[in-house]
C-alpha positions in Angstrom: -86.1 -6.3 21.9 -82.8 -7.3 20.5 -84.3 -8.9 17.5 -86.4 -5.8 16.7 -83.4 -3.6 17.0 -81.4 -5.8 14.7 -84.2 -5.8 12.2 -84.3 -2.0 12.3 -80.6 -1.7 11.6 -80.9 -4.1 8.6 -83.8 -2.1 7.3 -81.8 1.1 7.5 -79.0 -0.4 5.6 -81.3 -1.8 2.8 -82.9 0.5 0.2 -86.5 1.3 1.2 -88.9 -0.4 -1.1 -91.7 2.0 -0.5 -89.6 4.8 -2.1 -89.8 3.0 -5.4 -87.4 1.0 -7.6 -84.0 2.5 -7.9 -81.9 2.4 -10.9 -78.7 0.3 -11.1 -76.6 3.5 -11.2 -78.2 4.8 -8.0 -77.4 1.5 -6.2 -73.8 1.8 -7.4 -73.6 5.4 -6.1 -74.8 4.3 -2.7 -72.2 1.5 -2.6 -69.5 3.8 -3.6 -70.5 6.3 -0.9 -70.4 3.6 1.8 -67.0 2.4 0.5 -65.7 6.0 0.9 -67.0 6.2 4.4 -65.4 2.9 5.3 -62.1 4.0 3.8 -62.2 7.2 5.8 -62.9 5.3 8.9 -59.9 3.0 8.2 -57.7 6.0 7.7 -58.9 7.6 10.9 -58.4 4.5 13.0 -54.9 4.0 11.5 -53.7 7.6 11.8 -50.9 6.9 14.2 -49.4 4.0 12.3 -49.7 5.9 9.0 -47.9 8.9 10.6 -45.2 6.5 11.8 -44.8 5.1 8.3 -44.7 8.6 6.7 -42.0 9.6 9.3 -39.9 6.6 8.5 -40.3 7.2 4.8 -39.3 10.8 5.2 -36.2 9.8 7.0 -35.3 7.3 4.3 -35.8 10.0 1.6 -33.7 12.4 3.5 -30.9 9.9 4.0 -31.1 9.0 0.3 -30.8 12.7 -0.6 -27.6 13.1 1.4 -24.4 13.5 -0.5 -22.7 10.3 -1.4 -19.6 11.4 0.5 -21.6 11.1 3.8 -22.3 7.4 3.2 -18.8 6.4 2.3 -15.9 5.6 4.6 -13.8 2.8 6.0 -14.8 0.4 8.7 -12.1 -1.4 10.6 -13.7 -3.7 13.1 -16.0 -1.6 15.2 -14.2 1.6 14.2 -15.7 3.6 11.3 -13.5 6.2 9.6 -15.4 8.9 7.8 -14.5 9.8 4.2 -13.5 13.3 5.2 -10.8 11.8 7.4 -9.6 9.6 4.6 -9.3 12.6 2.3 -7.4 14.4 5.1 -5.0 11.5 5.4 -4.3 11.5 1.6 -3.8 15.2 1.7 -1.3 15.0 4.5 0.7 12.4 2.5 0.8 14.7 -0.5 1.8 17.7 1.5 4.6 15.6 3.2 6.0 14.8 -0.2 5.8 18.4 -1.3 7.5 19.6 1.9 10.3 17.0 1.5 11.1 18.4 -2.0 10.7 22.0 -0.9 13.7 22.0 1.4 15.9 19.3 -0.3 17.1 21.8 -2.9 18.2 24.3 -0.2 19.8 21.6 2.0 21.7 20.2 -1.0 22.6 23.6 -2.4 26.2 23.6 -1.0 26.8 20.1 -2.3 25.3 21.0 -5.8 27.4 24.1 -5.9 30.6 22.2 -5.1 29.8 19.2 -7.3 29.2 21.3 -10.4 31.7 24.2 -9.4 29.0 26.9 -9.7 28.9 30.5 -8.6 26.2 31.9 -6.4 24.5 33.5 -9.4 24.4 30.3 -11.4 23.4 27.9 -8.6 20.5 30.3 -7.7 18.9 29.2 -11.0 17.8 26.0 -9.3 15.1 28.0 -7.5 13.9 29.3 -10.9 13.8 25.8 -12.4 10.9 24.6 -10.3 9.1 27.9 -10.7 7.8 27.3 -14.2 6.5 23.9 -13.5 5.0 24.8 -10.2 3.2 27.9 -11.5 1.9 26.1 -14.6 0.6 23.3 -12.5 -1.2 25.6 -10.1 -2.9 27.5 -13.0 -3.9 24.2 -14.7 -5.1 22.5 -11.5 -8.6 23.9 -11.4 -9.2 23.1 -15.1 -7.8 19.6 -14.8 -9.8 18.8 -11.6 -13.0 19.5 -13.4 -11.9 17.8 -16.6 -10.3 14.5 -15.4 -11.1 14.4 -11.7 -9.1 14.9 -8.5 -7.7 11.4 -8.4 -6.1 11.5 -11.9 -4.6 14.9 -11.1 -3.0 13.5 -8.0 -1.7 10.4 -9.9 -0.2 12.8 -12.6 1.4 14.7 -9.7 2.9 11.5 -8.4 4.4 10.5 -11.8 6.0 13.9 -12.3 7.3 14.0 -8.7 8.9 10.5 -8.8 10.1 11.0 -12.4 12.0 14.2 -11.6 13.5 12.7 -8.5 14.6 9.7 -10.5 16.5 11.8 -13.0 18.4 13.7 -10.3 19.3 10.5 -8.5 21.8 9.7 -11.3 23.6 13.1 -10.9 23.2 14.2 -14.6 24.8 17.3 -16.1 23.6 20.5 -14.5 21.2 21.4 -17.4 19.4 18.1 -16.9 19.2 18.8 -13.1 17.4 22.0 -14.1 15.0 20.0 -16.2 14.4 17.4 -13.4 13.7 20.2 -10.9 11.1 21.7 -13.4 9.4 18.3 -13.7 9.3 18.0 -9.9 7.9 21.5 -9.8 5.0 20.3 -11.8 4.4 17.5 -9.4 4.7 19.7 -6.3 2.4 22.3 -7.9 -0.3 19.7 -8.6 0.0 18.2 -5.1 -0.2 21.5 -3.3 -2.9 23.2 -5.4 -5.1 20.1 -5.8 -5.0 19.0 -2.1 -5.4 22.5 -0.8 -8.6 22.7 -2.9 -9.8 19.5 -1.3 -9.1 20.7 2.2 -10.6 24.2 1.5 -14.0 22.6 1.0 -13.9 21.0 4.5 -16.2 22.7 7.1 -13.4 22.8 9.7 -10.9 25.4 8.5 -8.4 24.2 11.1 -7.7 21.2 8.8 -5.6 23.7 6.7 -3.2 24.0 9.5 -3.0 20.2 9.9 -2.1 19.5 6.3 0.5 22.3 6.3 1.9 20.8 9.4 2.7 17.7 7.4 4.3 19.9 4.8 6.5 21.0 7.7 7.2 17.4 8.7 8.4 16.7 5.2 10.4 19.9 5.1 12.2 19.1 8.3 12.9 15.5 7.3 14.8 16.3 4.2 17.6 18.4 5.8 17.9 15.8 8.5 18.4 13.0 6.0 20.7 15.1 3.9 22.7 16.1 6.9 23.2 12.4 7.8 24.3 11.7 4.2 26.9 14.6 4.4 28.2 13.3 7.8 28.6 9.8 6.3 30.2 11.2 3.1 27.4 9.6 1.0 26.9 11.3 -2.4 24.3 13.9 -2.4 22.3 12.6 -5.4 21.5 9.3 -3.7 19.1 11.1 -1.4 16.7 11.4 -4.3 15.9 7.7 -4.3 13.9 8.3 -1.2 11.4 10.6 -2.9 11.2 8.2 -5.8 10.0 5.4 -3.4 7.8 7.8 -1.5 6.1 9.0 -4.7 5.2 5.4 -5.7 3.7 4.7 -2.3 1.6 7.9 -2.4 0.3 7.2 -5.9 -1.0 3.8 -4.8 -2.6 5.4 -1.7 -4.2 8.2 -3.6 -5.5 5.8 -6.2 -7.5 4.0 -3.5 -8.5 7.0 -1.3 -9.7 9.4 -4.0 -11.5 6.8 -6.2 -14.9 8.3 -5.6 -14.1 11.9 -4.7 -16.3 14.5 -6.3 -15.5 18.2 -6.2 -18.3 19.9 -4.1 -20.2 22.5 -6.1 -23.4 24.5 -6.2 -26.1 23.2 -8.5 -27.1 26.6 -9.8 -23.5 27.4 -10.9 -22.5 24.2 -12.6 -22.5 25.8 -16.0 -20.3 28.7 -15.1 -17.1 28.6 -17.2 -13.6 28.7 -15.8 -13.1 32.1 -17.4 -16.2 33.5 -15.7 -15.0 32.2 -12.3 -11.5 33.8 -12.8 -13.2 37.0 -13.9 -15.3 37.1 -10.9 -12.3 36.5 -8.6 -10.3 39.4 -10.2 -13.1 41.7 -9.1 -12.8 40.7 -5.5 -10.5 42.7 -3.2 -9.5 39.6 -1.2 -8.0 38.0 -4.3 -5.5 40.8 -4.7 -4.7 41.2 -1.0 -4.3 37.4 -0.7 -1.9 37.4 -3.7 0.3 40.0 -2.1 0.3 38.2 1.2 1.1 34.9 -0.3 4.0 36.3 -2.4 5.5 37.9 0.7 4.9 34.8 2.8 6.5 32.4 0.3 9.4 34.8 -0.2 10.1 34.8 3.5 9.8 31.1 4.0 11.7 30.0 0.9 14.5 32.6 1.1 15.1 31.8 4.7 14.9 28.0 4.2 16.9 27.7 1.1 19.8 30.0 2.1 19.9 29.2 5.8 22.3 26.3 5.4 24.8 28.3 3.4 24.4 31.2 5.9 25.1 29.0 8.9 28.2 27.5 7.2 29.8 30.6 5.9 28.7 33.3 8.4 28.2 31.3 11.6 30.9 28.7 11.0 28.6 25.7 11.5 29.6 22.2 10.2 28.2 20.6 7.1 26.0 18.3 9.1 25.1 20.7 11.9 23.9 23.3 9.4 21.4 20.8 7.9 20.2 19.8 11.4 19.6 23.4 12.3 17.6 23.8 9.0 15.5 20.9 10.3 15.1 22.8 13.5 13.6 25.7 11.5 11.0 23.3 10.0 10.4 21.6 13.3 9.4 25.0 14.6 7.2 25.7 11.6 5.5 22.3 12.1 5.0 22.9 15.8 3.6 26.3 15.1 1.1 25.0 12.6 0.0 22.2 14.9 -0.3 24.5 17.9 -2.4 27.1 16.1 -4.7 24.3 14.7 -5.9 23.4 18.2 -9.6 24.1 18.7 -9.1 26.6 21.6 -6.4 28.7 19.8 -7.7 31.4 17.6 -5.6 33.9 15.7 -7.3 37.1 14.6 -6.8 37.8 10.9 -5.1 41.2 11.2 -3.9 41.7 14.8 -2.9 38.0 15.4 -0.9 37.6 12.3 0.8 40.9 12.8 2.0 39.9 16.3 3.3 36.6 15.0 5.3 38.4 12.3 6.6 40.8 14.9 7.8 37.9 17.0 9.4 36.4 13.9 11.4 39.6 13.4 12.5 39.4 17.0 13.8 35.9 16.6 15.6 36.7 13.3 17.2 39.7 15.0 18.5 37.5 17.8 20.0 35.1 15.1 21.6 38.1 13.5 23.1 39.5 16.7 24.2 36.4 18.6 27.5 34.6 17.9 27.1 31.5 20.0 26.3 28.5 17.9 24.3 26.9 20.8 21.8 29.8 20.9 21.2 29.4 17.1 19.2 26.2 17.8 16.7 28.1 20.0 16.2 31.2 17.9 15.9 29.2 14.7 13.3 27.0 16.2 11.4 30.1 17.6 11.6 31.8 14.2 10.0 28.7 12.6 7.3 28.5 15.3 6.1 32.1 14.6 6.4 31.7 10.8 4.6 28.4 10.6 0.9 29.6 10.7 1.5 32.3 8.1 0.8 30.3 4.9 -2.3 28.3 6.1 -3.7 31.5 7.7 -3.5 33.3 4.3 -5.2 30.4 2.5 -7.9 30.1 5.1 -8.5 33.9 5.0 -8.9 33.8 1.2 -11.0 30.7 1.1 -13.6 31.7 3.7 -14.2 35.1 1.9 -15.1 33.6 -1.5 -18.2 31.6 -2.5 -17.9 27.8 -2.4 -18.0 27.5 -6.2 -14.9 29.8 -6.4 -12.8 28.1 -3.7 -10.9 25.9 -6.1 -10.0 28.7 -8.5 -9.2 31.0 -5.6 -6.8 28.5 -4.1 -5.1 27.9 -7.4 -4.6 31.6 -8.0 -3.3 32.3 -4.5 -0.8 29.4 -4.5 0.2 30.2 -8.1 0.9 33.8 -7.0 2.9 32.6 -4.0 5.3 30.9 -6.4 6.4 34.3 -7.6 7.8 34.9 -4.1 9.0 31.3 -3.8 11.1 31.6 -7.0 12.1 35.2 -7.1 12.9 35.5 -3.4 15.7 33.0 -3.2 16.8 33.8 -6.8 17.1 37.5 -6.4 18.8 37.1 -3.0 21.4 34.7 -4.5 22.1 37.2 -7.3 22.4 40.0 -4.8 24.7 38.0 -2.5 27.1 37.5 -5.4 27.3 41.2 -6.1 27.5 42.9 -2.7 30.3 42.9 -0.2 28.5 41.7 3.0 27.3 38.6 1.1 25.2 36.1 3.0 25.3 38.4 6.1 22.3 40.3 4.7 20.0 37.3 5.1 18.5 38.4 8.5 17.8 42.0 7.5 16.1 40.9 4.3 13.8 38.6 6.2 13.0 41.4 8.6 12.0 43.8 5.8 9.8 41.2 4.1 8.1 40.3 7.4 7.4 44.0 8.1 5.8 44.5 4.6 3.7 41.3 5.2 2.5 42.6 8.6 1.3 45.9 7.1 -0.5 44.1 4.3 -2.6 42.0 6.7 -4.4 45.2 7.7 -5.7 45.5 4.1 -7.8 42.4 4.4 -11.5 43.1 3.8 -14.1 42.1 6.4 -15.8 38.8 5.9 -19.2 38.9 4.2 -22.1 37.0 5.8 -23.5 34.3 3.6 -26.7 32.2 4.0 
């Protein structure tokens, strides 16, 4: 039985002779058909393994398609540091340097005025000196980032920052001090605009508060160091050797950290010109509201910071060293405020939250204006800084989240560049007014209160956030 069955199978597989002789092509067709059937059987029997291979291949393709920034980072032993954290570290260092320079001029203002025997009107020109460089750098930042890359913009900023500091370190004639401050303004402008653009592309908007916290750390460090110099009778110009050294260290760090940084962009808008981007931004309401807010915010911060030392010495009777330490207290409060409001469980509403913070700032400044005790100044100055701290990063975050990703770099540059109007004109116009009115420096608190009130009202003009896919 078994032999007969086997013979029957073999006969079925062979061409039947009684059907006549087949052509060579027909035999080939039969063989091809059987090969196809065999192939289909193999595929069917290996479906699971094939699906597994396809799944693995899909994962490999997906991983290969991920942005390069996701695959880069730093491994120290078993600890892996993502590239975004490295960029945040580099940004914090640049902001620290910018903050250090930002308050050094105000803290050294009495020493500069005494060294060169200048009036209030003339010494106020130091605030205008850095304005031109700072504004030009902010306007050029977006163009240069696309032309030469972020790393080279940061290295240029470091050279300008350290070069300007080096010139002031030799206490040159006052016109050269103005030139040096202008050069430093270029460096600070590139640092702040370029690094703010980097942080604005991060998914976590709270990083903006973190980097501006380091701006505050630098800003509180400068008056502390200058106050120690004043107490030890060390010449004021020797302080500038510190930012020279710091600039060299930051340049080396940025050269390493940003060597492979690429500005995030949208593929369909790569060919949009800079002019087209700026034109699109000028048609957006948030651009103009953000400009007004940042002008007022910078005017409040820089007018208070740059003239507080002179106010404490001449109106409150504080010592040369104590006044600088109290300026450090202001920036300690600013730093603490920025760190506190960057915590994940703290959320400040765009309109109501920032209005309340500015109202509390007005209350602290009123207390500084009304109290005579020097001991209470420490508390109210620190409180004023705490409520003022979140203002600038909040404005930048509000603007950046309301514009498309391709416009964030240009939006940040425009916003910060506009803020320089307040940063320069606020302290400058205040200094000119102080030299011409009888109360003099006593008008500092009411000026800050008026500016804060205007800023609080402007926050209510912020347009609602548009939903994007």
